[in-house]
C-alpha positions in Angstrom: 0.0 0.0 0.0 1.3 3.4 -1.0 1.8 6.1 1.6 -1.0 8.2 0.1 -3.4 5.3 0.2 -2.5 4.6 3.8 -2.9 8.2 4.8 -6.3 8.3 3.1 -7.4 5.2 4.9 -6.4 6.7 8.2 -8.2 9.9 7.4 -11.3 8.0 6.4 -11.2 5.9 9.6 -11.0 9.2 11.6 -14.1 10.5 9.8 -16.0 7.3 10.3 -15.3 7.5 14.1 -17.1 10.9 14.2 -20.3 9.2 13.0 -23.0 7.8 15.4 -22.3 4.2 16.5 -25.1 2.8 14.4 -23.8 4.6 11.3 -20.4 3.2 11.9 -21.9 -0.3 12.2 -23.7 0.2 8.9 -20.6 1.2 7.1 -18.6 -1.8 8.5 -21.5 -4.1 7.5 -21.4 -2.7 4.0 -17.6 -3.2 3.7 -17.9 -6.8 5.0 -20.6 -7.6 2.5 -19.5 -5.4 -0.4 -20.1 -8.0 -3.1 -23.6 -8.6 -2.0 -24.2 -4.8 -1.6 -23.0 -4.1 -5.1 -25.1 -6.8 -6.7 -28.2 -5.7 -4.8 -27.8 -2.0 -5.5 -26.8 -2.4 -9.2 -30.0 -4.4 -9.9 -32.4 -2.1 -8.2 -35.6 -1.3 -10.1 -36.5 1.7 -7.9 -37.2 4.9 -9.6 -35.2 8.1 -8.8 -38.3 9.4 -7.0 -38.7 6.3 -4.9 -35.0 6.4 -4.0 -35.2 10.1 -3.0 -38.4 9.5 -0.9 -36.9 6.5 0.9 -33.7 8.4 1.5 -35.6 11.1 3.3 -37.6 8.6 5.4 -34.6 6.5 6.4 -32.5 9.6 7.2 -35.3 10.9 9.5 -35.5 7.5 11.2 -31.7 7.3 11.5 -31.8 4.0 9.6 -28.2 4.3 8.5 -27.9 1.0 6.8 -30.9 1.6 4.6 -29.8 5.1 3.9 -26.3 4.1 2.8 -27.7 1.3 0.7 -30.0 3.8 -1.0 -27.1 6.1 -1.6 -25.1 3.3 -3.3 -28.2 2.4 -5.3 -28.5 6.0 -6.5 -24.8 6.1 -7.3 -25.2 3.1 -9.6 -28.5 4.3 -11.1 -26.9 7.6 -12.0 -23.6 6.0 -12.8 -21.7 8.6 -10.7 
């Protein structure tokens, strides 16, 4: 691993530690299950409107795992 990559990972870990515990757990679950997450999010048939609506709802409920999964789904849908 290059020094810049290591420094970026350290910076990312510090940023994750600032998040609520449940958000941290959601991120670590996604990392541990990344292949499943990618397959699921790439194949979503949700419309942009459905994704946005659900993102608002899950954010309000602090359902971090669902919120992050919706963000990934949106990323794949918009090919960002």
